[in-house]
C-alpha angles and dihedrals in degrees: 000000000000124000113290091251129022113272117255106203112201124200116257089252093060117113124182144101111340104206116226093015114118117228092261091046091052091052090054090047093052090053089049091052092049090056105031112021092105089064091066138067093209147319135241113205132207094009107188116211134185115341132154118306109212114227098192129129117242095029117125122229088248091055091047091052092046091053091046090051092049092053097038129106111251123214111210093215138348109208116206118213126171095267106021148015119239113218099214130201112190122208136149089229120026108222130163092282091060090050091050092047093051091050097043094046091050093050094049092046089051092047092049094043092229097156129047095221138060113287130227126185116232141175124207112200146143093233135011126201110246094238091049090050089053093047091048090055090051091051098042095247113152114226118199112191120201103182118211 
């Protein structure tokens, strides 16, 4: 199953409204872009995966897609590099929930074949809890810290 909506890949220099990023998340993301944008070919934001497909009579395709989007998982950013796509969860502080999100989003994106390249889970944060950092290393989740 493809992403709910077609991907809109922005150049690394693009700045704007990052849907589904809270204000503090967006501030962390902007710092990340200042330091790491040159490492990427582009970014897709708010990538909606999976979700519930309504099987009801009398529902338009637009309504079905809207319901699917509402119930879908949403990747903060997908960062395109030459050989892979990083599935990025953005948080000021990386806790267990950020780790779980990065892993789950990557698995669903792989299952649904949303991206044409290899996928790698990643977290962009200002701070990461030591145990989460350890667990991320064990699971192969890239953590990119951008301290305040």
